RODO-2510 file (C-alpha; in nm, 4 decimals, decimal comma):
residues 348
     n   res          X          Y          Z
     1     m     2,5885     1,3208    -0,5523
     2     f     2,5813     1,5638    -0,2606
     3     f     2,2225     1,6690    -0,3255
     4     s     2,1135     1,3068    -0,3197
     5     e     2,1849     1,3074     0,0555
     6     c     1,9487     1,6035     0,1133
     7     s     1,6602     1,3706     0,1902
     8     i     1,4884     1,2367     0,5010
     9     d     1,5937     0,8891     0,3814
    10     p     1,9120     0,9372     0,1788
    11     v     1,9830     0,5640     0,1550
    12     a     1,6475     0,4286     0,0368
    13     k     1,5022     0,7475    -0,1180
    14     p     1,7826     0,9829    -0,2221
    15     l     1,6995     1,3229    -0,3696
    16     q     1,7542     1,2928    -0,7451
    17     v     1,8206     1,6351    -0,8954
    18     v     1,9409     1,5154    -1,2360
    19     s     1,9092     1,1665    -1,3808
    20     a     2,1876     0,9928    -1,5711
    21     d     1,9776     0,9914    -1,8881
    22     d     1,9335     1,3691    -1,8682
    23     l     2,3103     1,4138    -1,8334
    24     e     2,3743     1,1896    -2,1342
    25     a     2,1300     1,3939    -2,3416
    26     c     2,3449     1,7078    -2,3060
    27     k     2,5793     1,7391    -2,6037
    28     k     2,8023     2,0237    -2,4872
    29     a     2,9711     2,1166    -2,1635
    30     s     2,7988     2,4564    -2,1614
    31     e     2,4609     2,2906    -2,2120
    32     l     2,5343     2,0429    -1,9342
    33     a     2,6400     2,3192    -1,6926
    34     a     2,3342     2,5318    -1,7683
    35     y     2,0979     2,2387    -1,7322
    36     v     2,2454     2,1171    -1,4022
    37     a     2,2594     2,4715    -1,2612
    38     g     1,8914     2,5237    -1,3426
    39     r     1,7849     2,1968    -1,1856
    40     v     1,9873     2,2596    -0,8707
    41     k     1,8410     2,6108    -0,8433
    42     d     1,4873     2,4746    -0,8731
    43     s     1,5517     2,1977    -0,6201
    44     e     1,5099     2,4040    -0,3055
    45     v     1,5757     2,1810    -0,0055
    46     k     1,3403     2,2411     0,2864
    47     i     1,3035     1,9038     0,4501
    48     v     1,2122     1,9902     0,8092
    49     s     1,0542     2,3299     0,7451
    50     r     0,8239     2,1966     0,4733
    51     q     0,7227     1,9044     0,6933
    52     r     0,6626     2,1457     0,9827
    53     e     0,4327     2,3570     0,7650
    54     k     0,2425     2,0473     0,6601
    55     d     0,2130     1,9313     1,0196
    56     q     0,0870     2,2743     1,1279
    57     e    -0,1738     2,2629     0,8541
    58     d    -0,2893     1,9154     0,9596
    59     i    -0,3030     2,0225     1,3239
    60     s    -0,5132     2,3258     1,2281
    61     k    -0,7525     2,0973     1,0388
    62     c    -0,7840     1,8702     1,3430
    63     r    -0,8537     2,1670     1,5708
    64     s    -1,1117     2,3015     1,3269
    65     m    -1,2786     1,9601     1,3066
    66     w    -1,2848     1,9370     1,6866
    67     k    -1,4429     2,2806     1,7163
    68     t    -1,7027     2,1858     1,4533
    69     m    -1,7949     1,8716     1,6453
    70     k    -1,8251     2,0656     1,9695
    71     s    -2,0496     2,3213     1,7991
    72     l    -2,2652     2,0422     1,6552
    73     h    -2,2907     1,8876     1,9990
    74     k    -2,4115     2,2158     2,1479
    75     s    -2,6338     2,2819     1,8479
    76     a    -2,8209     1,9548     1,8934
    77     f    -2,9396     2,0551     2,2434
    78     k    -2,9795     2,4178     2,1484
    79     k    -3,2178     2,3305     1,8673
    80     k    -3,4192     2,1071     2,0926
    81     d    -3,4474     2,3779     2,3602
    82     k    -3,5470     2,6282     2,0950
    83     m    -3,8203     2,3992     1,9655
    84     l    -3,9530     2,3380     2,3165
    85     n    -3,9488     2,7094     2,4006
    86     d    -4,1280     2,7985     2,0764
    87     q    -4,3887     2,5348     2,1516
    88     e    -4,4498     2,6573     2,5061
    89     e    -4,4691     3,0209     2,3909
    90     s    -4,7238     2,9347     2,1256
    91     r    -4,9364     2,7496     2,3862
    92     d    -4,9213     3,0472     2,6263
    93     i    -5,0303     3,2863     2,3518
    94     e    -5,3205     3,0722     2,2343
    95     n    -5,4385     2,9830     2,5849
    96     p    -5,3388     3,2556     2,8312
    97     k    -5,4221     3,1502     3,1840
    98     d    -5,7017     2,9183     3,0681
    99     g    -5,5882     2,6197     3,2657
   100     v    -5,5155     2,4147     2,9537
   101     p    -5,2435     2,1608     3,0263
   102     p    -4,9171     2,2176     2,8327
   103     m    -4,8498     2,0215     2,5176
   104     p    -4,5890     1,7424     2,5298
   105     k    -4,2371     1,8856     2,5328
   106     h    -4,1139     1,6502     2,2680
   107     g    -4,3557     1,7335     1,9861
   108     w    -4,2458     1,8461     1,6427
   109     v    -4,5948     1,9695     1,5387
   110     h    -4,6968     2,3037     1,6921
   111     f    -5,0551     2,4166     1,6578
   112     g    -5,1383     2,7851     1,6473
   113     k    -5,1899     3,0773     1,4143
   114     n    -4,9087     3,1702     1,1803
   115     a    -4,8865     3,4787     0,9640
   116     d    -4,8277     3,3022     0,6328
   117     i    -4,7369     2,9808     0,4616
   118     s    -4,3610     2,9454     0,4374
   119     m    -4,0632     2,7122     0,4721
   120     v    -3,7583     2,8226     0,6706
   121     r    -3,4228     2,6522     0,7186
   122     d    -3,1996     2,6895     1,0200
   123     d    -2,9044     2,9254     0,9852
   124     d    -2,6527     2,6679     1,1150
   125     g    -2,7330     2,4048     0,8520
   126     m    -3,0044     2,2360     0,6523
   127     w    -3,1902     2,0885     0,9483
   128     p    -3,4368     2,1502     1,0971
   129     i    -3,6712     2,2773     0,8258
   130     v    -3,9675     2,4732     0,9614
   131     i    -4,2885     2,4635     0,7573
   132     n    -4,5572     2,7197     0,8520
   133     l    -4,9116     2,6262     0,7430
   134     r    -5,1120     2,9082     0,9086
   135     c    -5,2807     2,6765     1,1599
   136     m    -4,9742     2,4703     1,2471
   137     k    -4,5987     2,4618     1,2303
   138     i    -4,4154     2,1422     1,1348
   139     l    -4,0484     2,0860     1,2085
   140     l    -3,8678     1,8429     0,9810
   141     l    -3,5705     1,7332     1,1912
   142     s    -3,3737     1,5132     0,9521
   143     q    -3,3937     1,2992     0,6410
   144     q    -3,4869     0,9980     0,8534
   145     h    -3,7707     1,2010     1,0025
   146     i    -3,9157     1,2663     0,6580
   147     q    -3,8784     0,8991     0,5623
   148     l    -4,0725     0,7906     0,8723
   149     m    -4,3483     1,0396     0,7972
   150     i    -4,3792     0,9136     0,4403
   151     a    -4,3839     0,5525     0,5636
   152     f    -4,6602     0,6377     0,8151
   153     f    -4,8869     0,8038     0,5601
   154     l    -4,8263     0,5324     0,3016
   155     g    -4,9660     0,2860     0,5566
   156     f    -5,3206     0,4227     0,5087
   157     p    -5,3592     0,3419     0,1363
   158     i    -5,1939     0,0023     0,1897
   159     f    -5,4336    -0,0718     0,4762
   160     f    -5,7444     0,0201     0,2763
   161     l    -5,6115    -0,1718    -0,0230
   162     e    -5,5781    -0,4862     0,1843
   163     i    -5,9293    -0,4404     0,3262
   164     d    -6,0678    -0,3913    -0,0245
   165     l    -5,8939    -0,7090    -0,1429
   166     a    -6,0346    -0,8984     0,1531
   167     l    -6,3895    -0,7836     0,0759
   168     q    -6,3583    -0,8872    -0,2878
   169     r    -6,2534    -1,2438    -0,2020
   170     g    -6,4421    -1,5303    -0,0526
   171     a    -6,4621    -1,6109     0,3160
   172     v    -6,1818    -1,8668     0,2915
   173     q    -5,9397    -1,6343     0,1094
   174     r    -5,9959    -1,3292     0,3317
   175     s    -5,7645    -1,4385     0,6098
   176     l    -5,4412    -1,3408     0,4302
   177     p    -5,5428    -0,9791     0,3411
   178     y    -5,6803    -0,9318     0,6944
   179     a    -5,3530    -1,0562     0,8409
   180     l    -5,1578    -0,8187     0,6181
   181     a    -5,3860    -0,5338     0,7218
   182     v    -5,3203    -0,6102     1,0877
   183     e    -4,9459    -0,6106     1,0215
   184     v    -4,9761    -0,2723     0,8491
   185     i    -5,1616    -0,1320     1,1501
   186     i    -4,8927    -0,2633     1,3868
   187     c    -4,6196    -0,1076     1,1732
   188     m    -4,8033     0,2253     1,1658
   189     v    -4,8423     0,2215     1,5428
   190     c    -4,4717     0,1546     1,5840
   191     i    -4,3862     0,4337     1,3420
   192     a    -4,6251     0,6671     1,5235
   193     v    -4,4546     0,5952     1,8565
   194     v    -4,1144     0,6638     1,7013
   195     l    -4,2410     0,9884     1,5455
   196     y    -4,3927     1,0937     1,8787
   197     e    -4,0547     1,0614     2,0486
   198     f    -3,8482     1,1619     1,7479
   199     v    -3,7115     1,4866     1,8957
   200     d    -3,5307     1,2926     2,1686
   201     i    -3,4376     1,0132     1,9282
   202     d    -3,2941     1,2650     1,6837
   203     v    -3,0738     1,4216     1,9503
   204     v    -2,9457     1,0802     2,0555
   205     q    -2,8868     0,9873     1,6930
   206     q    -2,6845     1,3029     1,6368
   207     l    -2,4791     1,2382     1,9464
   208     e    -2,4133     0,8782     1,8375
   209     q    -2,2991     1,0022     1,4984
   210     e    -2,0710     1,2550     1,6670
   211     v    -1,9254     0,9775     1,8825
   212     q    -1,8480     0,7779     1,5704
   213     d    -1,6966     1,0843     1,4047
   214     l    -1,4862     1,1480     1,7123
   215     e    -1,3618     0,7895     1,7136
   216     a    -1,2698     0,8153     1,3447
   217     a    -1,1027     1,1517     1,4104
   218     q    -0,9081     1,0023     1,7009
   219     i    -0,7783     0,7271     1,4736
   220     r    -0,6723     0,9832     1,2122
   221     v    -0,5032     1,2007     1,4733
   222     e    -0,3201     0,9037     1,6222
   223     f    -0,2052     0,7967     1,2747
   224     k    -0,0827     1,1500     1,2064
   225     r     0,0936     1,1589     1,5441
   226     q     0,2777     0,8380     1,4606
   227     q     0,3749     0,9801     1,1221
   228     m     0,5103     1,2975     1,2798
   229     k     0,6972     1,0974     1,5440
   230     r     0,8582     0,8717     1,2829
   231     f     0,9567     1,1705     1,0679
   232     y     1,1269     1,3666     1,3445
   233     e     1,2948     1,0558     1,4807
   234     k     1,4283     0,9905     1,1321
   235     a     1,5364     1,3551     1,0981
   236     q     1,7217     1,3249     1,4282
   237     q     1,8959     1,0109     1,3061
   238     v     2,0176     1,1629     0,9800
   239     s     2,1112     1,5016     1,1327
   240     d     2,4657     1,3778     1,1950
   241     l     2,4861     1,2693     0,8320
   242     w     2,3804     1,6138     0,7065
   243     l     2,6045     1,8047     0,9506
   244     n     2,9199     1,5960     0,9239
   245     r     2,9076     1,4413     0,5785
   246     t     2,6809     1,6374     0,3414
   247     i     2,7353     2,0018     0,4454
   248     p     3,1212     1,9869     0,4745
   249     r     3,1539     1,8427     0,1226
   250     m     2,9091     2,0971    -0,0175
   251     e     3,1042     2,3798     0,1470
   252     l     3,4215     2,2419    -0,0054
   253     m     3,2605     2,2263    -0,3489
   254     k     3,1376     2,5822    -0,3047
   255     q     3,4980     2,6924    -0,2588
   256     f     3,6020     2,4992    -0,5694
   257     h     3,3244     2,6559    -0,7743
   258     g     3,4383     3,0021    -0,6717
   259     e     3,7865     2,9177    -0,7926
   260     i     3,6471     2,7844    -1,1226
   261     e     3,4634     3,1102    -1,1885
   262     d     3,7839     3,3095    -1,1401
   263     s     4,0029     3,0760    -1,3482
   264     s     4,1142     3,1490    -1,7002
   265     h     4,0180     2,9292    -1,9927
   266     d     4,3633     2,7727    -2,0065
   267     e     4,3614     2,6745    -1,6388
   268     l     4,0026     2,5492    -1,6352
   269     f     4,0602     2,1972    -1,7751
   270     a     4,3470     2,1151    -1,5380
   271     l     4,1523     2,2546    -1,2408
   272     l     3,8430     2,0507    -1,3200
   273     f     4,0513     1,7381    -1,3673
   274     a     4,2230     1,7884    -1,0301
   275     i     3,8935     1,8599    -0,8494
   276     n     3,7241     1,5509    -0,9921
   277     a     4,0207     1,3298    -0,9116
   278     e     4,0680     1,4469    -0,5527
   279     m     3,6955     1,4594    -0,4705
   280     g     3,6634     1,1079    -0,6091
   281     k     3,9354     0,9920    -0,3661
   282     l     3,7574     1,1672    -0,0802
   283     e     3,4274     0,9998    -0,1691
   284     r     3,5871     0,6568    -0,1776
   285     s     3,7594     0,7135     0,1541
   286     l     3,4405     0,7963     0,3458
   287     p     3,2518     0,5248     0,5358
   288     p     2,9448     0,3881     0,3511
   289     l     2,6407     0,6141     0,3501
   290     h     2,4175     0,3795     0,5504
   291     t     2,6639     0,3754     0,8425
   292     w     2,6015     0,7497     0,9072
   293     e     2,2294     0,7139     0,9793
   294     n     2,2574     0,5457     1,3199
   295     e     2,4697     0,5852     1,6312
   296     t     2,6594     0,2664     1,5548
   297     p     2,9144     0,1794     1,4323
   298     l     3,0516     0,5316     1,3794
   299     g     2,9135     0,7119     1,6818
   300     h     2,8565     1,0852     1,7181
   301     a     3,2179     1,1624     1,8137
   302     k     3,3633     0,9804     1,5129
   303     k     3,1205     1,1470     1,2734
   304     s     3,2102     1,4896     1,4115
   305     q     3,5783     1,4090     1,3775
   306     l     3,5443     1,3127     1,0106
   307     g     3,3225     1,6143     0,9393
   308     n     3,5674     1,8541     1,1053
   309     m     3,8532     1,7143     0,8978
   310     i     3,6679     1,8094     0,5794
   311     m     3,5527     2,1453     0,7135
   312     e     3,9135     2,2385     0,7968
   313     l     3,9847     2,2267     0,4225
   314     t     3,7370     2,5109     0,3601
   315     r     3,9450     2,7381     0,5859
   316     v     4,2468     2,7140     0,3550
   317     d     4,2682     3,0205     0,1351
   318     k     4,4331     2,8756    -0,1744
   319     v     4,2453     2,6058    -0,3650
   320     k     4,5697     2,4840    -0,5217
   321     d     4,7059     2,4050    -0,1757
   322     i     4,3896     2,2124    -0,0951
   323     l     4,4094     2,0052    -0,4119
   324     s     4,7846     1,9453    -0,3999
   325     t     4,8457     1,8626    -0,0345
   326     k     4,5586     1,9164     0,2104
   327     l     4,2809     1,7182     0,0423
   328     p     4,5010     1,4118    -0,0396
   329     e     4,6176     1,4054     0,3230
   330     v     4,2630     1,4257     0,4584
   331     s     4,1435     1,1574     0,2147
   332     k     4,4278     0,9313     0,3289
   333     m     4,3497     0,9837     0,7001
   334     i     3,9795     0,9252     0,6501
   335     a     4,0544     0,6123     0,4486
   336     m     4,2659     0,4800     0,7371
   337     e     3,9858     0,5506     0,9882
   338     t     3,7357     0,3823     0,7592
   339     e     3,9576     0,0767     0,7237
   340     k     3,9810     0,0447     1,1010
   341     m     3,6036     0,0490     1,1402
   342     a     3,5292    -0,1642     0,8309
   343     p     3,4860    -0,4931     1,0268
   344     h     3,2016    -0,3303     1,2247
   345     f     3,0100    -0,2087     0,9155
   346     a     2,6877    -0,3967     0,8579
   347     p     2,5779    -0,4485     0,4960
   348     a     2,3412    -0,1845     0,3566
***
């Protein structure tokens, strides 16, 4: 019963340590005690600390993702600068002071002598892939870059196929293949223009993708922020419940358990009967559980007053005095306070 309140939402989602079916399955008192003790021991309650650890982990992931995006942003321009520098250096080596105009700064094909035929990938990721072919160096910038290159070169066989079909047909039927051939040429020209400017296009494409990733990350971070805000607001709301209702009763039960351990076998039954009876009265005297979650109708001062009344019982040395006089008096006073406030209790 007390452990059920050790939850961030004790009314709607109480912590269930042992179910009623599990208790019914125990045949002996010793078996019941051992089973409940084991379940309580395994049910370590770390509501705020566990949530704080999870939040710290999520925050670390967000920071790591942000750093990765920043590095990708820098890498996009760094790779472009590197390609341009390599291209200019190769032109200077092949044509030292010969007055040859520099090659375009946005090319992905570099002509010049290379030591061998090889394929190299960038250390930071898969792209770009550098292919050395002795007389030239080709940079494959992305998957879309390769697809455009394939589409461009496929245009040649399609063009010649359409011309061949036109030559095999009569004069009247040649117009359609010729029209298709012209369309193929137009598509190839468009693809060639895109390939010519693909270095700049690729950088813009990467930046656009990063913008989309940032927007998605912002949505996730905002959602996580709202979750954290709701959790800690809820924790603040139920803190009075834990401090003034849950913990005092658990401290009182701790004192009872100590007395049970020291009791003889003959006294045990009567002691358990008295504890169950008096704790039952105390439970029935307390205001309903849902009224402790908010500031109204109890209020912080009233909650503290009720909690202090129970905590005072734990300062009494003799358990018999608690059960015989102190606890019945406290239960009666709490019941009177609850009855006074009953008209202001809203239904759960």
